[in-house]
SEBAMAR-589345 format. One record per atom (N, C-alpha, C, O): y, x, z; residue in one letter. Coordinates in steps of 0.2 Angstrom, whole numbers, padded with zeros to 4 digits, always signed. Example, Ala and Ser with C-alpha at 12.3 -4.5 7.8 and 13.67 -1.06 7.14 Angstrom:
REM SEBAMAR-589345
-0028+0066+0039a-0022+0062+0039a-0016+0066+0039a-0017+0071+0042a-0011+0064+0035s-0005+0068+0036s+0000+0064+0039s+0006+0067+0040s
***
This chain:
REM SEBAMAR-589345
+0543+1002-0458m+0544+1010-0457m+0547+1013-0452m+0544+1017-0449m+0554+1009-0452k+0555+1011-0444k+0551+1008-0438k+0549+1012-0434k+0551+1003-0438n+0546+1001-0433n+0539+1004-0432n+0537+1004-0426n+0536+1008-0439g+0531+1011-0437g+0532+1018-0433g+0528+1019-0430g+0537+1022-0434i+0540+1026-0432i+0542+1025-0424i+0539+1030-0420i+0545+1022-0422q+0545+1020-0415q+0539+1020-0412q+0539+1023-0406q+0534+1016-0414l+0528+1014-0412l+0526+1020-0410l+0525+1022-0404l+0524+1025-0416v+0521+1031-0414v+0523+1035-0407v+0520+1037-0402v+0531+1035-0409f+0535+1039-0405f+0533+1037-0397f+0531+1042-0394f+0533+1032-0396m+0532+1029-0389m+0525+1030-0386m+0525+1031-0380m+0520+1028-0391l+0514+1032-0389l+0512+1039-0388l+0507+1040-0385l+0516+1042-0390l+0515+1048-0390l+0519+1050-0384l+0516+1054-0381l+0524+1049-0382m+0527+1049-0375m+0526+1047-0369m+0527+1049-0364m+0520+1040-0371l+0520+1037-0365l+0511+1038-0360l+0509+1036-0355l+0506+1043-0366l+0501+1045-0366l+0502+1051-0361l+0498+1054-0364l+0504+1055-0357p+0506+1060-0355p+0504+1054-0347p+0500+1055-0343p+0507+1051-0347f+0510+1046-0337f+0501+1044-0338f+0498+1045-0333f+0500+1041-0342f+0492+1039-0343f+0487+1044-0340f+0482+1043-0337f+0489+1051-0343g+0483+1054-0345g+0484+1059-0336g+0479+1062-0333g+0489+1060-0333n+0491+1065-0329n+0495+1064-0322n+0497+1069-0319n+0498+1054-0321a+0500+1052-0315a+0498+1053-0311a+0502+1053-0306a+0491+1053-0310q+0489+1056-0301q+0491+1063-0300q+0492+1065-0294q+0492+1069-0305h+0492+1073-0302h+0503+1077-0301h+0505+1082-0298h+0505+1070-0304a+0511+1073-0303a+0515+1071-0293a+0513+1066-0289a+0519+1074-0293r+0520+1077-0286r+0528+1075-0284r+0532+1077-0288r+0530+1073-0280p+0539+1070-0278p+0542+1078-0280p+0540+1083-0280p+0549+1076-0282g+0552+1081-0282g+0557+1081-0290g+0554+1078-0294g+0564+1085-0293f+0566+1084-0297f+0560+1087-0303f+0557+1083-0306f+0561+1097-0302i+0553+1098-0306i+0547+1098-0302i+0547+1100-0296i+0543+1094-0305t+0534+1097-0302t+0532+1102-0305t+0532+1103-0311t+0528+1106-0298t+0522+1111-0299t+0517+1110-0299t+0515+1104-0299t+0510+1115-0302d+0504+1112-0301d+0502+1119-0295d+0506+1123-0296d+0497+1120-0292t+0495+1124-0288t+0491+1129-0293t+0491+1135-0294t+0486+1124-0297v+0482+1129-0303v+0486+1132-0305v+0485+1138-0306v+0490+1131-0307a+0497+1134-0313a+0499+1142-0310a+0501+1146-0313a+0497+1141-0303d+0501+1149-0301d+0498+1157-0303d+0502+1162-0304d+0489+1154-0305a+0485+1159-0306a+0487+1161-0314a+0485+1166-0316a+0490+1155-0317y+0491+1157-0323y+0499+1161-0323y+0499+1167-0326y+0502+1160-0322k+0509+1161-0322k+0511+1164-0316k+0509+1164-0311k+0517+1168-0320e+0521+1173-0313e+0528+1171-0314e+0531+1172-0319e+0529+1168-0309k+0535+1163-0308k+0541+1169-0305k+0540+1174-0302k+0548+1167-0308y+0554+1170-0305y+0560+1164-0303y+0566+1163-0306y+0559+1162-0298p+0562+1155-0297p+0570+1157-0295p+0576+1155-0297p+0568+1160-0292d+0578+1163-0287d+0582+1168-0292d+0587+1170-0291d+0577+1170-0300y+0581+1174-0300y+0586+1173-0307y+0583+1169-0312y+0592+1175-0307i+0593+1175-0314i+0594+1179-0319i+0597+1184-0319i+0592+1174-0326k+0590+1180-0331k+0596+1179-0337k+0599+1174-0339k+0596+1186-0339l+0602+1186-0344l+0597+1190-0350l+0593+1195-0349l+0598+1187-0354r+0597+1191-0361r+0601+1192-0368r+0604+1187-0371r+0601+1198-0371l+0603+1199-0378l+0600+1198-0382l+0594+1201-0383l+0601+1193-0387g+0597+1196-0393g+0601+1196-0400g+0606+1194-0401g+0596+1200-0404i+0601+1201-0410i+0597+1199-0417i+0592+1202-0419i+0600+1193-0420s+0595+1191-0423s+0597+1187-0431s+0602+1183-0432s+0594+1188-0435n+0595+1185-0442n+0592+1177-0443n+0587+1174-0445n+0598+1174-0442g+0596+1165-0442g+0599+1162-0445g+0605+1162-0444g+0595+1158-0452f+0600+1153-0455f+0598+1148-0458f+0592+1146-0458f+0604+1144-0461h+0603+1138-0463h+0604+1137-0470h+0610+1138-0472h+0597+1134-0475s+0598+1134-0480s+0593+1129-0484s+0588+1126-0480s+0594+1128-0491y+0590+1122-0493y+0587+1125-0500y+0590+1129-0503y+0582+1121-0500n+0578+1124-0506n+0578+1117-0510n+0576+1113-0506n+0580+1114-0517i+0581+1111-0520i+0577+1112-0527i+0577+1117-0530i+0575+1105-0527k+0571+1106-0534k+0573+1098-0537k+0572+1092-0535k+0577+1101-0544t+0580+1094-0547t+0576+1093-0555t+0578+1097-0559t+0572+1090-0557g+0569+1091-0564g+0563+1097-0565g+0557+1095-0563g+0563+1102-0569p+0561+1109-0567p+0563+1111-0564p+0559+1113-0559p+0570+1113-0563v+0574+1117-0560v+0573+1117-0553v+0574+1111-0550v+0570+1123-0550r+0571+1125-0544r+0576+1131-0539r+0577+1137-0541r+0579+1129-0534f+0584+1133-0533f+0585+1135-0526f+0584+1130-0522f+0588+1140-0523n+0590+1140-0516n+0595+1140-0515n+0598+1144-0518n+0600+1135-0510l+0607+1136-0508l+0608+1139-0502l+0607+1135-0497l+0610+1144-0501t+0608+1149-0496t+0616+1151-0492t+0620+1149-0495t+0617+1154-0488p+0623+1157-0485p+0621+1166-0487p+0616+1169-0489p+0626+1170-0485n+0625+1176-0485n+0623+1179-0478n+0627+1180-0473n+0617+1181-0478e+0614+1182-0470e+0620+1187-0467e+0624+1191-0470e+0619+1187-0460r+0621+1192-0456r+0616+1192-0451r+0612+1189-0449r+0618+1200-0447i+0615+1199-0442i+0620+1196-0436i+0625+1194-0438i+0619+1196-0431r+0622+1192-0426r+0619+1192-0418r+0613+1192-0418r+0622+1192-0411t+0621+1193-0407t+0620+1185-0403t+0626+1182-0402t+0615+1182-0400t+0616+1180-0394t+0615+1179-0389t+0609+1179-0387t+0619+1178-0384l+0620+1181-0375l+0617+1174-0372l+0620+1168-0372l+0612+1175-0369t+0608+1170-0366t+0610+1170-0357t+0609+1175-0354t+0612+1164-0353l+0608+1163-0348l+0605+1157-0345l+0606+1151-0345l+0601+1161-0341m+0597+1154-0337m+0596+1156-0331m+0595+1162-0329m+0595+1150-0327y+0593+1150-0320y+0592+1142-0317y+0596+1138-0317y+0586+1141-0314k+0581+1136-0314k+0580+1133-0319k+0578+1137-0324k+0581+1127-0322f+0578+1123-0326f+0584+1123-0334f+0583+1121-0339f+0591+1126-0332i+0595+1127-0337i+0595+1133-0340i+0594+1138-0338i+0597+1132-0346e+0597+1139-0352e+0603+1137-0356e+0603+1132-0359e+0608+1141-0356v+0615+1142-0360v+0614+1146-0367v+0611+1151-0365v+0614+1145-0371d+0614+1149-0377d+0622+1151-0380d+0626+1146-0381d+0625+1156-0382i+0631+1157-0387i+0631+1161-0392i+0631+1167-0390i+0630+1160-0398g+0631+1163-0402g+0636+1167-0406g+0639+1162-0410g+0639+1172-0408y+0641+1173-0414y+0643+1178-0418y+0640+1183-0414y+0644+1180-0422t+0644+1185-0428t+0651+1190-0427t+0657+1189-0428t+0649+1196-0424p+0657+1199-0422p+0657+1205-0428p+0651+1208-0429p+0663+1206-0432r+0664+1210-0438r+0659+1215-0440r+0657+1216-0446r+0659+1219-0433f+0657+1225-0432f+0647+1225-0434f+0644+1230-0432f+0644+1221-0436l+0639+1218-0435l+0636+1217-0440l+0630+1219-0441l+0642+1214-0445r+0642+1214-0453r+0640+1218-0456r+0645+1220-0458r+0634+1224-0458f+0630+1228-0458f+0632+1226-0469f+0635+1231-0471f+0631+1223-0472n+0630+1220-0479n+0638+1221-0482n+0643+1218-0479n+0638+1224-0487n+0646+1224-0489n+0647+1221-0494n+0651+1224-0498n+0641+1213-0499d+0642+1212-0503d+0644+1205-0504d+0640+1201-0508d+0649+1205-0501d+0653+1195-0502d+0657+1196-0507d+0662+1193-0507d+0656+1203-0515h+0658+1199-0519h+0652+1198-0523h+0653+1197-0529h+0647+1198-0521l+0641+1198-0525l+0639+1189-0523l+0637+1185-0527l+0639+1188-0515r+0634+1184-0512r+0640+1179-0509r+0637+1175-0505r+0648+1179-0510g+0652+1176-0505g+0651+1178-0499g+0646+1180-0496g+0660+1177-0496s+0656+1175-0486s+0655+1170-0483s+0658+1165-0485s+0650+1172-0478s+0649+1164-0474s+0651+1166-0467s+0650+1172-0463s+0653+1163-0466k+0653+1161-0456k+0648+1157-0452k+0647+1151-0454k+0646+1159-0446f+0641+1156-0445f+0643+1155-0436f+0644+1159-0432f+0643+1148-0433s+0644+1148-0425s+0637+1145-0424s+0633+1143-0428s+0636+1146-0418s+0631+1140-0414s+0630+1140-0405s+0631+1145-0402s+0629+1136-0403l+0628+1134-0397l+0621+1129-0395l+0620+1124-0399l+0619+1130-0391g+0612+1128-0389g+0610+1128-0381g+0612+1133-0378g+0607+1124-0377t+0603+1123-0373t+0598+1124-0373t+0596+1126-0378t+0592+1123-0368r+0586+1122-0368r+0582+1121-0360r+0581+1126-0357r+0581+1116-0357f+0580+1114-0350f+0573+1111-0350f+0570+1109-0355f+0569+1112-0342y+0562+1110-0341y+0565+1106-0337y+0570+1108-0334y+0561+1100-0336v+0557+1094-0332v+0551+1095-0329v+0549+1091-0334v+0547+1096-0326g+0543+1097-0325g+0536+1100-0331g+0535+1106-0332g+0532+1095-0334r+0531+1098-0340r+0536+1097-0346r+0535+1101-0351r+0541+1093-0346w+0543+1090-0353w+0551+1096-0353w+0555+1099-0348w+0552+1096-0361m+0555+1102-0362m+0561+1099-0368m+0560+1095-0373m+0567+1101-0366q+0572+1096-0370q+0576+1102-0373q+0578+1107-0369q+0578+1102-0381n+0583+1107-0383n+0586+1104-0387n+0585+1099-0390n+0592+1107-0386l+0600+1104-0389l+0602+1110-0393l+0602+1116-0391l+0605+1107-0400q+0607+1114-0403q+0611+1109-0407q+0610+1104-0409q+0617+1115-0408f+0624+1113-0411f+0622+1120-0417f+0619+1125-0415f+0624+1120-0424s+0627+1124-0428s+0631+1124-0433s+0628+1120-0436s+0635+1127-0436r+0639+1128-0440r+0641+1134-0447r+0644+1139-0446r+0638+1132-0453t+0639+1139-0457t+0643+1137-0464t+0641+1133-0468t+0648+1141-0466r+0652+1140-0471r+0650+1146-0476r+0647+1151-0474r+0653+1144-0482g+0649+1147-0488g+0641+1149-0489g+0637+1152-0485g+0641+1148-0495y+0635+1146-0500y+0635+1148-0504y+0641+1148-0507y+0628+1152-0508y+0627+1155-0515y+0623+1152-0518y+0622+1147-0515y+0619+1153-0523v+0614+1152-0526v+0613+1160-0530v+0618+1164-0531v+0610+1160-0530d+0606+1168-0533d+0605+1164-0541d+0603+1159-0542d+0608+1170-0545r+0606+1170-0552r+0601+1170-0556r+0601+1167-0562r+0596+1173-0551k+0591+1174-0554k+0586+1166-0553k+0580+1166-0556k+0588+1162-0551d+0585+1156-0549d+0587+1150-0554d+0583+1146-0555d+0593+1151-0558i+0596+1147-0561i+0598+1151-0569i+0601+1148-0573i+0596+1158-0570g+0596+1160-0576g+0603+1162-0578g+0605+1161-0584g+0608+1164-0574t+0614+1163-0574t+0617+1173-0573t+0613+1176-0569t+0621+1175-0576p+0625+1180-0578p+0625+1184-0570p+0622+1190-0568p+0629+1179-0566q+0633+1181-0559q+0628+1175-0555q+0624+1170-0557q+0632+1177-0547n+0628+1172-0542n+0633+1166-0545n+0637+1167-0549n+0631+1160-0541i+0636+1154-0540i+0636+1151-0533i+0633+1148-0529i+0644+1154-0533l+0649+1154-0525l+0651+1148-0524l+0655+1146-0528l+0650+1144-0518f+0651+1139-0514f+0656+1142-0508f+0655+1142-0502f+0661+1143-0510p+0665+1146-0503p+0665+1141-0497p+0664+1143-0491p+0666+1135-0500d+0671+1129-0497d+0665+1125-0494d+0666+1121-0490d+0658+1126-0496f+0652+1121-0493f+0651+1124-0486f+0651+1130-0484f+0650+1117-0482r+0651+1117-0476r+0644+1113-0471r+0644+1107-0470r+0639+1117-0468t+0636+1112-0464t+0639+1112-0458t+0643+1116-0456t+0637+1106-0455t+0636+1106-0446t+0631+1103-0446t+0628+1099-0450t+0629+1106-0439k+0621+1102-0439k+0621+1104-0430k+0622+1109-0427k+0621+1095-0427v+0620+1093-0421v+0612+1091-0421v+0609+1088-0425v+0609+1093-0416g+0601+1089-0412g+0596+1091-0408g+0599+1091-0403g+0592+1092-0407g+0586+1094-0405g+0578+1090-0404g+0575+1086-0408g+0575+1092-0399s+0569+1091-0399s+0567+1091-0390s+0568+1094-0385s+0562+1083-0390t+0560+1083-0385t+0550+1085-0385t+0546+1083-0389t+0549+1089-0379a+0542+1090-0381a+0541+1090-0374a+0545+1092-0370a+0532+1088-0374y+0527+1086-0368y+0521+1092-0369y+0519+1094-0375y+0521+1095-0362i+0517+1102-0363i+0511+1099-0359i+0511+1098-0353i+0504+1099-0363f+0500+1094-0360f+0494+1100-0355f+0491+1098-0350f+0495+1107-0356n+0489+1109-0352n+0498+1113-0347n+0502+1117-0348n+0494+1109-0340p+0499+1113-0334p+0501+1121-0334p+0507+1124-0333p+0494+1124-0335d+0491+1131-0336d+0498+1136-0342d+0499+1141-0341d+0499+1133-0344f+0503+1136-0353f+0510+1136-0350f+0512+1131-0346f+0512+1142-0353s+0520+1144-0351s+0525+1146-0356s+0525+1151-0358s+0529+1139-0358f+0532+1139-0365f+0538+1144-0363f+0540+1148-0368f+0540+1145-0357r+0544+1147-0352r+0545+1156-0354r+0550+1159-0356r+0538+1158-0354s+0537+1166-0357s+0538+1167-0362s+0540+1173-0363s+0537+1163-0367i+0539+1162-0374i+0547+1163-0376i+0550+1168-0379i+0549+1159-0375f+0556+1159-0375f+0562+1163-0372f+0566+1167-0375f+0562+1163-0365i+0567+1167-0361i+0564+1171-0355i+0567+1175-0351i+0554+1171-0355q+0554+1176-0351q+0556+1173-0343q+0555+1177-0338q+0560+1167-0341s+0559+1165-0334s+0551+1164-0331s+0550+1165-0325s+0548+1163-0334e+0541+1166-0332e+0536+1170-0335e+0537+1172-0341e+0530+1173-0332w+0526+1177-0339w+0520+1173-0336w+0518+1171-0331w+0517+1173-0344q+0509+1171-0344q+0504+1176-0341q+0504+1182-0344q+0501+1174-0336k+0496+1180-0334k+0488+1179-0336k+0485+1184-0335k+0486+1173-0339k+0480+1173-0343k+0481+1170-0350k+0485+1165-0350k+0477+1171-0356s+0478+1169-0360s+0476+1160-0360s+0472+1158-0357s+0480+1157-0365v+0482+1149-0362v+0482+1147-0369v+0483+1152-0372v+0482+1142-0372g+0484+1136-0376g+0485+1129-0374g+0481+1128-0369g+0490+1124-0377s+0493+1121-0376s+0493+1116-0383s+0495+1119-0388s+0490+1108-0382f+0493+1105-0386f+0500+1101-0385f+0500+1099-0380f+0506+1101-0388v+0512+1100-0388v+0516+1094-0392v+0519+1095-0397v+0515+1089-0391p+0517+1083-0395p+0525+1084-0396p+0527+1086-0390p+0530+1082-0401s+0537+1082-0399s+0539+1077-0404s+0535+1073-0408s+0547+1077-0402v+0550+1072-0406v+0555+1075-0407v+0559+1077-0402v+0558+1075-0414s+0563+1080-0415s+0567+1076-0419s+0565+1071-0422s+0576+1079-0418y+0582+1072-0421y+0587+1078-0422y+0588+1083-0419y+0590+1076-0428y+0595+1082-0432y+0600+1076-0435y+0599+1071-0438y+0607+1077-0432v+0612+1072-0440v+0614+1082-0442v+0614+1087-0438v+0616+1082-0448t+0617+1087-0454t+0624+1084-0456t+0623+1078-0457t+0631+1087-0457e+0636+1084-0459e+0636+1090-0464e+0635+1096-0462e+0637+1088-0470v+0637+1092-0478v+0646+1092-0480v+0648+1086-0483v+0649+1094-0480k+0655+1095-0485k+0656+1100-0492k+0652+1105-0492k+0661+1099-0497s+0661+1104-0501s+0668+1106-0503s+0669+1108-0509s+0673+1104-0497g+0679+1106-0499g+0685+1099-0503g+0690+1100-0505g+0680+1092-0504d+0683+1090-0505d+0683+1082-0503d+0677+1081-0501d+0688+1075-0503p+0687+1070-0500p+0679+1068-0497p+0678+1066-0491p+0674+1069-0502g+0668+1068-0500g+0663+1071-0495g+0662+1077-0495g+0660+1067-0491k+0653+1072-0489k+0648+1067-0488k+0648+1061-0489k+0643+1070-0485d+0636+1068-0484d+0633+1068-0477d+0632+1073-0474d+0631+1064-0475r+0629+1065-0468r+0623+1061-0467r+0623+1055-0467r+0617+1065-0464i+0609+1065-0466i+0606+1065-0458i+0607+1070-0454i+0602+1059-0456l+0597+1059-0453l+0592+1060-0452l+0589+1055-0454l+0588+1065-0450d+0579+1068-0450d+0578+1066-0443d+0581+1068-0439d+0572+1061-0441i+0568+1063-0436i+0560+1059-0439i+0558+1055-0443i+0557+1064-0432a+0553+1066-0435a+0547+1068-0429a+0549+1072-0424a+0541+1064-0430v+0538+1065-0424v+0530+1068-0425v+0527+1065-0429v+0527+1072-0421g+0521+1074-0423g+0519+1079-0419g+0522+1082-0414g+0510+1081-0420p+0508+1086-0413p+0509+1093-0415p+0511+1094-0420p+0508+1097-0410a+0509+1105-0412a+0504+1107-0406a+0501+1105-0401a+0503+1113-0409y+0498+1118-0402y+0502+1125-0404y+0504+1127-0410y+0501+1127-0398f+0504+1134-0395f+0497+1139-0394f+0491+1137-0393f+0499+1147-0393y+0491+1150-0387y+0495+1155-0384y+0500+1156-0388y+0495+1158-0380n+0497+1163-0379n+0492+1168-0376n+0489+1166-0371n+0491+1174-0378w+0486+1178-0379w+0489+1187-0375w+0490+1193-0377w+0488+1185-0369l+0486+1191-0367l+0484+1200-0368l+0479+1202-0368l+0489+1202-0368l+0485+1210-0371l+0488+1215-0364l+0494+1217-0363l+0482+1214-0361g+0485+1220-0354g+0486+1214-0351g+0484+1208-0351g+0493+1218-0345k+0495+1213-0342k+0504+1214-0340k+0507+1213-0336k+0506+1219-0349k+0513+1217-0348k+0515+1214-0356k+0521+1211-0356k+0510+1213-0361f+0511+1213-0369f+0507+1207-0369f+0503+1206-0364f+0509+1201-0376m+0509+1195-0375m+0508+1195-0383m+0511+1200-0386m+0506+1191-0386v+0506+1188-0392v+0505+1181-0391v+0501+1179-0388v+0511+1177-0394s+0511+1170-0395s+0512+1168-0401s+0515+1172-0404s+0509+1162-0404a+0508+1159-0410a+0507+1151-0409a+0503+1149-0405a+0511+1148-0414g+0512+1139-0415g+0512+1138-0418g+0514+1142-0422g+0512+1131-0421a+0511+1127-0426a+0511+1120-0424a+0507+1117-0420a+0518+1117-0429y+0518+1110-0429y+0520+1105-0436y+0523+1107-0441y+0518+1100-0433g+0518+1095-0443g+0518+1091-0439g+0515+1090-0433g+0525+1085-0442g+0528+1080-0440g+0530+1075-0447g+0532+1077-0452g+0529+1069-0447i+0529+1063-0450i+0534+1061-0447i+0533+1060-0441i+0541+1057-0452g+0549+1055-0449g+0550+1052-0455g+0547+1051-0459g+0558+1049-0453y+0561+1048-0458y+0568+1050-0459y+0571+1052-0454y+0572+1050-0465n+0577+1051-0469n+0581+1047-0471n+0580+1042-0474n+0587+1048-0469h+0591+1043-0469h+0601+1046-0472h+0605+1048-0468h+0602+1045-0479t+0610+1049-0481t+0615+1044-0484t+0616+1040-0488t+0618+1046-0480w+0624+1043-0481w+0630+1047-0484w+0629+1053-0483w+0636+1045-0489s+0638+1047-0495s+0644+1043-0492s+0643+1037-0491s+0650+1048-0491f+0656+1045-0491f+0662+1047-0496f+0662+1053-0498f+0666+1043-0497e+0670+1047-0501e+0676+1042-0497e+0676+1036-0497e+0682+1047-0495n+0689+1045-0492n+0686+1041-0486n+0691+1039-0484n+0682+1041-0483g+0681+1037-0477g+0676+1032-0478g+0675+1028-0474g+0674+1030-0484r+0669+1024-0485r+0665+1027-0487r+0664+1032-0490r+0657+1020-0485v+0652+1026-0489v+0649+1023-0496v+0646+1018-0496v+0649+1025-0500t+0649+1023-0505t+0640+1026-0508t+0637+1025-0513t+0637+1028-0503e+0629+1027-0507e+0626+1029-0501e+0628+1033-0497e+0619+1024-0499q+0615+1027-0496q+0607+1027-0496q+0604+1022-0499q+0603+1031-0494l+0597+1034-0497l+0591+1036-0493l+0591+1042-0490l+0587+1033-0493r+0581+1033-0488r+0573+1034-0489r+0570+1030-0493r+0571+1039-0487s+0564+1040-0488s+0562+1043-0482s+0565+1045-0477s+0554+1043-0483l+0551+1046-0478l+0550+1053-0479l+0551+1055-0485l+0549+1057-0474s+0553+1062-0472s+0546+1068-0467s+0545+1066-0462s+0543+1075-0470f+0539+1077-0468f+0544+1085-0464f+0548+1088-0466f+0540+1085-0456q+0544+1093-0453q+0538+1097-0452q+0532+1094-0450q+0538+1104-0452s+0535+1110-0452s+0537+1114-0448s+0543+1115-0449s+0535+1118-0443q+0537+1123-0439q+0532+1129-0437q+0528+1127-0433q+0532+1135-0439f+0529+1139-0436f+0534+1145-0432f+0540+1147-0433f+0528+1148-0427r+0534+1152-0424r+0527+1159-0422r+0521+1158-0420r+0529+1162-0422l+0527+1170-0421l+0531+1176-0413l+0536+1179-0411l+0528+1175-0411a+0531+1180-0403a+0527+1184-0400a+0522+1182-0397a+0530+1192-0401l+0528+1197-0398l+0533+1200-0390l+0538+1203-0391l+0530+1198-0384c+0533+1200-0378c+0530+1205-0374c+0524+1206-0373c+0536+1208-0371y+0534+1214-0366y+0539+1211-0361y+0545+1209-0361y+0533+1212-0353n+0537+1209-0348n+0536+1215-0341n+0531+1219-0341n+0542+1215-0336t+0541+1218-0329t+0544+1215-0325t+0547+1210-0327t+0545+1215-0318e+0547+1210-0315e+0555+1212-0315e+0557+1210-0309e+0560+1214-0318n+0567+1213-0321n+0568+1215-0326n+0573+1213-0327n+0564+1219-0332f+0566+1222-0336f+0561+1217-0342f+0555+1217-0340f+0563+1215-0347y+0559+1212-0352y+0562+1213-0359y+0568+1216-0360y+0559+1210-0364m+0559+1210-0370m+0557+1210-0376m+0551+1213-0375m+0557+1207-0383g+0552+1207-0387g+0556+1202-0396g+0562+1201-0398g+0552+1201-0397a+0553+1199-0404a+0550+1190-0407a+0544+1187-0406a+0555+1186-0410i+0552+1179-0412i+0555+1178-0419i+0560+1181-0421i+0550+1175-0422a+0550+1174-0429a+0547+1164-0430a+0542+1162-0429a+0553+1161-0433s+0553+1154-0435s+0555+1154-0440s+0559+1158-0443s+0552+1147-0443l+0553+1144-0448l+0551+1137-0447l+0545+1134-0445l+0558+1134-0449e+0557+1123-0447e+0559+1121-0455e+0565+1121-0457e+0555+1118-0456s+0558+1113-0464s+0556+1106-0461s+0552+1105-0457s+0563+1102-0466f+0561+1095-0467f+0562+1093-0473f+0567+1094-0476f+0556+1090-0475y+0555+1089-0484y+0555+1081-0484y+0553+1077-0481y+0561+1082-0490y+0562+1073-0491y+0566+1073-0498y+0570+1077-0501y+0563+1066-0502n+0568+1067-0507n+0576+1064-0506n+0578+1059-0503n+0580+1068-0510q+0584+1064-0510q+0588+1056-0514q+0592+1052-0512q+0582+1059-0522t+0582+1054-0524t+0575+1054-0528t+0571+1059-0527t+0573+1049-0534p+0567+1050-0536p+0565+1058-0541p+0560+1061-0543p+0572+1061-0541q+0571+1065-0546q+0573+1071-0543q+0574+1076-0546q+0577+1070-0534v+0577+1077-0535v+0574+1077-0525v+0576+1073-0521v+0570+1083-0526q+0567+1087-0519q+0570+1090-0515q+0574+1095-0516q+0570+1088-0508v+0575+1094-0505v+0573+1097-0497v+0572+1093-0492v+0572+1103-0498q+0569+1106-0491q+0573+1108-0489q+0577+1111-0492q+0574+1106-0481d+0581+1109-0477d+0578+1112-0473d+0573+1109-0469d+0581+1120-0474r+0575+1125-0468r+0580+1127-0461r+0586+1125-0461r+0578+1131-0458e+0581+1134-0455e+0577+1140-0451e+0574+1138-0446e+0579+1146-0453t+0576+1152-0453t+0578+1157-0446t+0584+1157-0444t+0571+1160-0443f+0578+1164-0438f+0572+1170-0435f+0567+1169-0433f+0574+1175-0436f+0571+1180-0432f+0576+1184-0429f+0581+1185-0431f+0573+1188-0423e+0575+1189-0415e+0571+1194-0412e+0565+1195-0412e+0577+1199-0410c+0574+1204-0405c+0579+1203-0400c+0585+1202-0401c+0578+1204-0395y+0579+1203-0389y+0579+1210-0381y+0575+1215-0380y+0584+1207-0378f+0582+1214-0371f+0585+1210-0365f+0591+1208-0365f+0581+1208-0360g+0584+1204-0354g+0583+1208-0347g+0580+1214-0347g+0585+1206-0343y+0585+1209-0337y+0586+1202-0332y+0591+1198-0334y+0581+1201-0326r+0582+1197-0320r+0584+1202-0316r+0583+1208-0315r+0590+1196-0309f+0590+1196-0305f+0591+1191-0300f+0592+1185-0302f+0591+1192-0293k+0591+1189-0286k+0597+1185-0289k+0602+1188-0293k+0598+1178-0288a+0602+1175-0287a+0607+1174-0280a+0605+1173-0274a+0615+1174-0283p+0619+1175-0276p+0617+1169-0271p+0616+1163-0273p+0617+1172-0262g+0614+1165-0259g+0618+1159-0261g+0615+1153-0261g+0625+1160-0262r+0629+1154-0262r+0626+1149-0268r+0627+1143-0268r+0623+1153-0273v+0621+1149-0281v+0615+1146-0278v+0615+1140-0278v+0608+1151-0274s+0603+1146-0274s+0603+1144-0267s+0597+1144-0266s+0608+1141-0262r+0609+1139-0258r+0611+1129-0261r+0608+1124-0258r+0617+1130-0267t+0618+1125-0269t+0615+1122-0273t+0617+1117-0276t+0610+1123-0276f+0605+1121-0281f+0598+1119-0276f+0593+1116-0278f+0599+1122-0269k+0592+1119-0263k+0595+1114-0263k+0593+1109-0266k+0602+1113-0260k+0605+1105-0257k+0604+1101-0263k+0600+1097-0261k+0605+1100-0268y+0602+1096-0271y+0596+1094-0273y+0594+1089-0277y+0592+1099-0270g+0583+1098-0273g+0582+1100-0280g+0578+1097-0284g+0585+1105-0282l+0585+1107-0289l+0581+1115-0290l+0580+1117-0295l
***
């Protein structure tokens, strides 16, 4: 099983070099002159974006005939993003004045924190993420109890990311996520990727679980232009991989479980763009499916919705010269 996944991953990652090596140019970041007709680029601009989002990590669990969701009490939160050249940094936090719902007595109190970065090298896209959530509950309707079941000390810490290759050089992922470019013509691309995450689950006692998820598979994304300033983007990904779960008690491994896993991702975005100002909305759902035991099935889900507003401005001369000095 493990060797088979490694072989599939190696083939997917090496295929672009055989099919496109003759088009590569020297330099840290490659470009394609044909792609200029499809993309409006902002290479010397610093981009700032403020996002207002509702994203959370949850579990859908099926044990025997019973199925229920273990989920945090959802919160509106903000994300400040800074990007220059190929570097992107995201900082997320949930300030108190944005906690509009006052139902902690029903669903418990949840705390969220996250940190992420995404950068591009040629047609490669690398995404790295860290997130931590504390405070979950099970809805009373799922299990037929008079009240919700609260787990205030249930905590998940998730670290990982994905590596993807964009086959079509005319397709712009950057116009979807942060609009450091703008797609000028409607176009799509095949985007194979590999994802890898480690999740630590604790429930307030000395025991904890550590879960490794690795998946590889194809994806397809399409950017559809509506006039010159509006764009709709949609895409889907399906992967197959490996799940390994370690259970710890007082620092010692007490049980190990291995299983085949499946990953899916769906994304939809609406974007607006001018030279300096841009805005948009993004919705996505990413899931890992695996069997915890022969009797227990788990769906590990990341749900995300965001509205954002951004502004571009010319980078200061010192910053621009420093990057050019090192060929970046």
